[in-house]
C-alpha positions, -999 to 999 in steps of 0.1 A, spaced: -430 -201 -279 -397 -212 -282 -373 -197 -302 -368 -225 -329 -401 -238 -332 -403 -230 -368 -381 -262 -381 -400 -289 -384 -380 -316 -372 -382 -330 -343 -350 -345 -319 -358 -383 -332 -353 -377 -369 -318 -356 -364 -290 -376 -374 -269 -394 -345 -235 -381 -341 -221 -413 -347 -238 -421 -385 -218 -384 -400 -196 -392 -422 -165 -364 -410 -144 -377 -437 -108 -371 -438 -99 -335 -431 -77 -318 -459 -48 -303 -452 -42 -322 -423 -3 -318 -421 -2 -284 -396 33 -288 -386 44 -270 -419 22 -237 -412 43 -212 -395 29 -186 -367 33 -154 -378 33 -130 -344 50 -96 -364 15 -78 -354 13 -59 -321 -15 -41 -310 -11 -11 -295 -33 3 -265 -39 40 -264 -30 55 -232 -69 66 -219 -80 65 -184 -103 43 -179 -133 52 -161 -145 33 -128 -179 35 -117 -185 24 -79 -219 23 -63 -224 58 -43 -231 45 -12 -196 31 -16 -180 62 -25 -192 81 5 -181 56 26 -147 59 13 -151 98 12 -156 95 50 -127 67 56 -101 89 38 -113 121 58 -110 102 90 -74 91 83 -65 126 78 -81 136 108 -61 105 123 -27 121 108 -37 157 114 -37 143 153 -2 123 150 13 151 137 4 171 164 12 143 190 50 140 175 57 178 175 43 178 211 71 152 220 101 171 200 86 203 223 88 178 252 121 163 243 136 198 236 125 211 269 138 178 284 172 183 268 176 217 283 167 211 320 192 179 316 215 208 300 213 231 329 208 204 355 244 189 342 262 228 347 243 232 376 262 197 388 294 206 372 293 240 392 291 222 425 313 198 414 340 227 416 328 241 445 333 210 465 369 207 447 380 241 459 361 235 494 380 195 497 412 218 484 411 242 511 402 213 535 435 198 528 457 229 531 444 232 567 451 200 579 483 198 562 493 229 577 
């Protein structure tokens, strides 16, 4: 049973669109009408709720947890690298100091040998 079955007119009895006389539209001079946009609608600052399927929510929570674990791993790696760099810098400074000490001794030996040779 259709929604408009109470109407007794069939489609063939209805007038064709071209036979309807619309006439002249009064007030067709729309150029005189000014548009007034003086009103403003202010939307309240209300937090809107977002509904997400539970499957997607659980998946998002799992992804966030995995990201947190990766960040912790990266943080540990960076800390280890900083510790290693500090240790390397200490070794390099020690080696540089030892090398300077050896240079000093070598220069003294060179002076002694030069003095012996010139006597």
